[in-house]
C-alpha positions as CSV (number, residue, x, y, z in Angstrom):
1,M,131.4,64.8,-210.2
2,T,128.2,62.3,-210.4
3,N,128.6,59.6,-212.8
4,H,125.2,59.3,-213.8
5,N,125.9,56.1,-216.0
6,E,127.6,54.2,-212.7
7,N,125.7,51.4,-211.1
8,F,124.0,52.1,-207.4
9,E,126.5,49.6,-206.1
10,T,129.2,51.7,-207.5
11,T,127.8,55.0,-206.0
12,L,127.5,53.5,-202.6
13,I,131.9,53.0,-202.5
14,T,132.6,55.8,-204.5
15,A,129.7,59.1,-203.3
16,S,131.5,60.2,-200.4
17,T,134.6,61.1,-201.9
18,R,133.5,62.9,-204.3
19,G,134.4,67.1,-205.0
20,D,137.7,67.9,-204.8
21,Y,139.0,66.0,-201.2
22,E,140.5,62.8,-203.2
23,T,142.4,65.5,-205.5
24,K,144.2,67.2,-202.7
25,T,146.3,63.8,-200.7
26,G,144.9,61.1,-202.6
27,A,143.5,59.2,-200.1
28,V,140.5,56.6,-200.4
29,N,138.7,57.6,-197.5
30,I,137.5,61.0,-196.6
31,P,139.5,62.4,-194.0
32,I,138.2,62.9,-189.9
33,Y,138.3,66.6,-189.4
34,V,138.3,66.7,-185.9
35,S,138.0,70.5,-185.3
36,S,135.6,72.8,-184.0
37,T,136.5,75.8,-186.2
38,F,138.3,76.6,-189.1
39,D,140.5,79.5,-189.4
40,Q,139.4,81.9,-191.9
41,E,141.6,84.1,-194.8
42,H,140.0,87.0,-195.0
43,F,138.1,89.4,-192.7
44,D,135.0,90.4,-194.7
45,S,134.5,86.6,-195.8
46,F,134.8,83.4,-194.7
47,G,135.1,80.2,-196.3
48,P,132.7,76.8,-196.6
49,F,133.1,76.1,-193.1
50,D,133.1,78.6,-189.9
51,Y,132.1,75.8,-187.0
52,S,131.8,72.3,-186.8
53,R,127.9,72.6,-185.7
54,S,127.1,74.9,-188.8
55,G,129.5,73.1,-191.2
56,N,132.0,69.8,-191.1
57,P,133.6,68.4,-194.2
58,T,133.1,64.7,-193.1
59,R,130.0,65.5,-192.1
60,Q,129.2,66.9,-195.7
61,A,131.0,64.3,-197.3
62,L,128.5,62.1,-195.7
63,E,125.6,64.2,-196.4
64,N,126.4,64.6,-199.9
65,T,126.6,60.9,-200.0
66,I,122.9,59.9,-198.7
67,A,121.7,62.8,-201.0
68,E,122.9,61.7,-203.9
69,L,121.9,57.7,-202.9
70,E,118.8,58.5,-202.4
71,H,118.1,61.0,-205.5
72,G,117.7,63.9,-203.6
73,T,118.8,67.7,-203.0
74,R,120.1,68.2,-199.6
75,G,121.6,65.7,-197.0
76,F,121.8,66.0,-193.4
77,A,123.9,63.7,-190.8
78,F,121.6,63.8,-187.4
79,S,122.9,63.2,-183.8
80,S,120.2,60.5,-183.8
81,G,117.2,58.9,-186.3
82,I,114.8,60.9,-183.6
83,A,116.6,63.4,-183.6
84,A,116.1,64.0,-188.0
85,I,112.9,63.1,-187.5
86,A,112.5,65.6,-184.6
87,S,114.2,68.6,-186.9
88,A,112.0,67.8,-190.2
89,L,108.3,68.0,-188.6
90,L,110.0,71.4,-186.3
91,T,109.8,73.0,-189.7
92,L,106.2,72.8,-189.6
93,N,104.4,76.0,-187.8
94,A,102.0,76.5,-184.9
95,G,98.6,75.6,-185.6
96,D,99.7,73.0,-188.2
97,H,98.8,70.0,-188.8
98,I,99.8,66.5,-189.9
99,V,98.5,62.8,-190.4
100,I,100.7,60.1,-189.4
101,T,100.9,56.3,-190.1
102,S,98.8,54.0,-187.4
103,E,101.8,51.8,-187.5
104,V,104.9,54.4,-186.1
105,Y,108.4,53.8,-184.7
106,G,107.3,54.2,-180.6
107,G,110.0,57.2,-180.6
108,T,107.9,59.3,-183.7
109,Y,104.8,58.5,-181.7
110,R,105.8,60.1,-178.4
111,F,107.3,63.3,-180.2
112,V,104.3,63.6,-182.1
113,T,101.8,63.1,-179.4
114,E,103.7,64.7,-176.7
115,V,106.3,67.0,-178.1
116,L,105.3,68.5,-180.8
117,P,101.6,69.6,-178.7
118,K,103.4,71.9,-176.6
119,Y,103.8,74.1,-179.9
120,N,100.3,73.5,-180.9
121,I,101.2,71.4,-183.9
122,T,98.5,68.9,-184.0
123,H,98.1,65.2,-185.7
124,T,95.6,62.6,-186.7
125,F,96.7,58.7,-186.5
126,A,95.6,57.2,-190.0
127,D,95.9,53.4,-191.8
128,F,98.1,54.0,-194.1
129,S,97.3,51.3,-195.9
130,N,94.2,52.4,-196.4
131,L,93.6,56.1,-198.6
132,N,90.5,56.3,-198.0
133,E,91.3,57.0,-194.5
134,V,94.0,58.6,-195.1
135,E,92.3,61.3,-197.1
136,A,89.6,61.6,-194.7
137,A,92.0,62.8,-191.9
138,I,92.9,65.6,-194.4
139,Q,92.0,69.0,-192.4
140,D,92.2,72.6,-193.5
141,N,95.6,73.1,-191.6
142,T,97.2,69.9,-192.5
143,K,101.0,70.6,-194.0
144,V,102.1,66.3,-193.9
145,L,101.8,63.3,-194.6
146,Y,104.0,61.0,-192.6
147,A,104.5,57.6,-194.0
148,E,106.9,54.7,-192.4
149,T,106.9,51.6,-195.2
150,P,107.2,49.0,-194.1
151,A,106.4,50.3,-190.8
152,N,107.7,48.9,-187.4
153,P,107.2,46.4,-186.0
154,L,104.0,44.6,-188.2
155,L,105.5,45.5,-191.4
156,G,102.5,47.2,-192.8
157,I,102.7,48.8,-196.4
158,T,102.1,51.9,-197.7
159,D,101.0,52.6,-201.1
160,L,103.6,55.2,-201.6
161,S,102.4,56.6,-205.2
162,G,98.7,56.9,-203.8
163,V,100.2,59.0,-200.6
164,I,102.2,61.0,-203.1
165,A,99.1,61.8,-205.1
166,L,96.9,62.7,-201.8
167,A,99.7,65.0,-200.8
168,K,99.6,66.8,-204.1
169,K,95.8,67.1,-204.9
170,H,95.8,69.2,-201.3
171,Q,99.3,70.5,-201.7
172,L,101.2,68.8,-198.9
173,K,104.5,67.2,-198.1
174,T,105.1,63.6,-197.9
175,F,107.8,62.9,-195.2
176,V,108.8,58.6,-195.8
177,D,110.8,57.1,-192.8
178,N,113.0,54.6,-195.1
179,T,114.4,53.1,-192.6
180,F,113.9,49.5,-193.4
181,M,114.4,49.7,-197.1
182,T,117.2,51.6,-197.4
183,P,118.0,53.6,-200.6
184,L,119.3,49.9,-202.1
185,Y,116.3,48.8,-202.1
186,Q,113.7,51.7,-202.2
187,K,113.6,55.4,-203.4
188,P,110.2,57.7,-202.4
189,L,112.0,61.4,-203.7
190,D,111.7,59.1,-206.9
191,L,108.1,58.5,-206.7
192,G,107.7,62.5,-205.5
193,A,108.5,62.5,-202.1
194,D,109.4,65.4,-200.4
195,V,111.5,64.3,-197.5
196,I,113.4,61.1,-196.6
197,L,114.2,60.1,-192.9
198,H,116.6,57.5,-191.7
199,S,117.5,56.1,-188.3
200,A,121.1,55.2,-189.7
201,T,121.9,53.2,-186.5
202,K,120.5,50.7,-188.7
203,F,120.8,49.1,-191.7
204,L,123.1,52.4,-193.4
205,G,125.7,51.8,-191.0
206,G,125.2,47.9,-190.2
207,H,127.5,47.6,-187.0
208,S,125.6,49.0,-183.8
209,D,128.5,50.8,-183.0
210,I,127.0,54.8,-183.6
211,I,123.5,56.3,-183.5
212,A,122.6,58.5,-186.2
213,G,120.5,60.1,-187.9
214,L,119.3,61.1,-191.6
215,A,117.5,63.7,-193.8
216,V,117.1,64.0,-197.4
217,T,115.3,66.5,-198.9
218,K,113.8,66.9,-202.7
219,D,114.1,70.6,-203.0
220,E,116.0,73.5,-201.9
221,E,113.4,75.0,-200.2
222,I,112.6,72.6,-197.3
223,G,116.1,71.6,-197.5
224,N,116.9,75.3,-196.2
225,D,114.3,74.9,-193.8
226,I,115.8,71.7,-192.4
227,Y,119.5,72.8,-192.4
228,F,118.4,76.1,-190.3
229,M,116.7,73.8,-187.9
230,Q,119.9,71.6,-187.9
231,N,122.1,74.2,-187.3
232,S,119.7,76.2,-185.0
233,M,119.6,73.1,-182.5
234,G,123.0,71.7,-183.2
235,A,121.9,67.5,-182.8
236,I,124.4,67.2,-185.5
237,L,126.5,63.9,-185.9
238,G,130.1,64.4,-184.9
239,A,133.3,63.6,-187.4
240,Q,134.1,60.6,-186.0
241,D,130.7,59.0,-186.4
242,S,129.6,60.7,-189.8
243,F,133.4,58.6,-191.1
244,S,131.6,55.2,-189.4
245,L,128.8,55.7,-190.8
246,I,130.3,56.2,-194.4
247,Q,132.2,53.3,-194.1
248,G,128.8,51.0,-193.4
249,I,127.4,52.6,-196.3
250,K,130.5,51.3,-198.6
251,T,129.1,47.7,-197.3
252,L,125.6,48.2,-197.5
253,N,125.0,46.4,-200.6
254,A,126.9,43.2,-199.6
255,R,125.6,42.9,-195.6
256,L,122.0,43.9,-196.7
257,T,121.8,41.4,-199.9
258,L,122.7,38.6,-197.7
259,E,120.7,39.3,-194.7
260,S,117.4,39.9,-196.7
261,A,118.0,36.4,-198.5
262,S,117.9,35.2,-194.7
263,A,115.1,36.7,-193.7
264,E,113.2,35.7,-196.4
265,K,114.4,31.5,-195.4
266,I,113.5,32.4,-191.9
267,A,110.1,33.8,-192.8
268,H,108.7,30.9,-194.5
269,F,110.6,28.6,-192.3
270,L,108.6,30.4,-189.4
271,E,104.8,30.4,-191.3
272,K,105.0,26.4,-191.3
273,S,106.1,26.5,-188.0
274,D,103.3,25.5,-185.7
275,Y,104.4,27.5,-182.6
276,V,104.0,30.7,-184.6
277,T,100.8,32.2,-185.0
278,A,101.2,34.7,-187.7
279,V,104.4,35.9,-189.6
280,H,105.0,39.8,-190.9
281,Y,107.1,40.2,-193.7
282,P,106.6,42.0,-197.0
283,G,108.0,39.1,-199.0
284,L,105.4,36.3,-198.2
285,T,102.8,36.2,-200.7
286,S,100.3,35.8,-197.4
287,H,101.3,39.6,-196.6
288,P,98.8,41.9,-197.3
289,G,101.0,44.5,-198.1
290,H,103.1,42.4,-200.6
291,T,102.3,43.5,-204.2
292,T,102.2,47.0,-203.5
293,H,105.5,47.1,-201.7
294,F,107.0,45.3,-204.8
295,K,106.0,48.0,-206.8
296,Q,107.9,50.6,-204.7
297,A,110.6,48.3,-203.3
298,T,113.2,45.9,-205.0
299,S,113.6,43.5,-201.7
300,A,111.5,42.8,-198.9
301,G,114.1,43.5,-196.4
302,A,115.9,42.2,-193.3
303,V,113.2,42.6,-190.8
304,L,110.5,40.8,-190.1
305,S,108.4,40.1,-186.9
306,F,106.2,37.3,-185.4
307,E,103.5,36.2,-183.1
308,L,103.8,33.1,-180.6
309,P,100.9,32.3,-178.4
310,S,101.7,33.6,-175.5
311,K,103.6,35.9,-173.5
312,E,104.9,33.3,-171.2
313,F,105.6,31.3,-174.6
314,T,108.0,34.2,-175.8
315,K,109.8,34.8,-172.2
316,V,110.6,30.7,-172.7
317,F,111.7,30.8,-176.1
318,V,113.5,34.4,-176.1
319,E,115.6,32.9,-172.9
320,N,116.5,30.2,-174.8
321,V,117.7,31.6,-178.3
322,Q,121.2,31.5,-178.3
323,I,122.4,33.1,-181.5
324,P,120.0,36.3,-181.8
325,I,121.5,38.9,-179.4
326,F,117.8,39.7,-177.3
327,A,118.4,43.7,-177.3
328,V,116.6,47.1,-179.3
329,S,117.5,48.7,-182.4
330,L,118.1,46.5,-185.7
331,G,120.0,46.7,-188.2
332,G,123.4,45.2,-187.4
333,V,125.5,42.3,-188.5
334,E,124.3,40.5,-186.1
335,S,120.6,39.1,-185.7
336,I,119.0,40.8,-183.0
337,L,115.5,40.0,-181.2
338,S,113.5,42.5,-179.8
339,Y,110.2,42.6,-178.1
340,P,108.5,45.9,-179.0
341,V,106.0,45.5,-176.1
342,T,108.9,47.2,-173.6
343,M,111.5,48.0,-176.5
344,S,110.9,49.9,-179.2
345,H,107.2,50.8,-179.0
346,A,107.0,50.8,-175.1
347,A,106.5,54.6,-175.3
348,I,103.0,53.7,-176.6
349,P,100.1,53.4,-174.2
350,K,99.2,50.0,-173.5
351,E,95.7,50.4,-175.1
352,E,97.5,52.1,-178.0
353,R,99.9,48.5,-179.1
354,D,96.4,46.6,-178.3
355,K,94.4,48.4,-181.4
356,R,98.0,48.4,-184.0
357,G,97.9,44.9,-182.7
358,I,101.3,44.5,-180.8
359,T,100.7,42.0,-178.9
360,E,102.4,40.3,-176.0
361,G,103.3,37.6,-178.1
362,L,104.4,39.7,-180.6
363,L,108.7,39.2,-181.7
364,R,110.3,41.1,-184.2
365,L,113.4,40.2,-185.7
366,S,116.7,42.1,-187.7
367,V,118.1,38.8,-189.3
368,G,122.2,39.4,-189.4
369,L,125.1,37.5,-191.2
370,E,124.9,34.2,-189.4
371,N,124.9,31.4,-191.2
372,V,121.0,31.1,-191.8
373,D,120.5,27.2,-190.7
374,D,122.3,27.8,-187.8
375,L,119.7,30.6,-186.8
376,I,116.9,28.1,-187.7
377,Q,118.3,25.5,-186.0
378,D,118.8,27.9,-182.9
379,F,114.9,28.4,-183.2
380,E,113.8,24.8,-183.8
381,Q,115.7,24.1,-180.3
382,A,114.2,27.6,-178.5
383,F,110.9,26.6,-179.9
384,A,111.4,22.8,-178.4
385,K,112.3,24.4,-174.8
386,A,109.5,27.0,-175.0
387,V,106.6,23.7,-175.8
388,E,108.4,21.9,-172.9
389,A,107.9,24.4,-170.5
390,T,104.5,25.9,-171.0
391,A,102.6,22.5,-172.5
392,V,101.5,24.1,-175.5
393,K,100.4,21.3,-178.1
């Protein structure tokens, strides 16, 4: 049973063992049920599990956990974040239309622009920081408004209450990618959203060791639709990865709290640097979405991006940074420095990246658990090397 009086930090620890699992053995961790099939006791009535594509006890514990943390009705665990996004969007029908934020993860952009049109599901991109532009993009056949906030990679902010109000006005659904904030800092379902999506590979997992996606629905009907797609396509999360993700969720508060505090300190450092032309982080008062963000979230999170003077300067800087790894993805205990042009947003054509402000000097930083002063000193020495190599004054 859910204890509605307990604090969120407690629920992170306790949610996965609710139900009858712990009463059977006393185990403090949900068991890993590595079974593809389940023996049925009766000829004409099956138990709660029959085949692990359709349901697995370990995965169910994870799905119940994320549903509880997001204040949703149903939770679903997928083999990747894009599998969760794809399954949610494929609940639409041929002839439907979505309005989606212009600033969106590259994999989502690719799915929306190259896969959905094959099923006659069309789209319009809009600046979700401009509610008038969002409403102008709505068509007679629009079914979903798709937001990502903070967005990847420029940390753009969507006014969730405003977008959700538009959706209700036009009888649409609102889907929200909540990867950067997690339910620790932001709960869009409480604001009236219909579906929450996560790349759980990132902060929820937290250790760069699994690929996973999650979806949470506000009501039972759309939950049934997503379950149908999950079961039909089979892009489910395996039992072992489900267990690992449950363990990652238990430490979310401890990890993300420290990482976010470090990110804020680094953002202020970068904002004062002579070699940084722009810093994108909603924790800075200079960020255009700062006020809106803190109306719907309780922290600015642990991801920021910043722009350097040129591609050449950026290359030398990256090659001289010692502590962060240079890699795709984010949300791990190690700081991860990424180059969106060739990594997270490589699927977006150059002319579209240019429109969105994804420049050749843009870097995205996911701040990990290293000592923040060590990270800043590392950046300072890398800046010095880049200045020396490129003659930037």
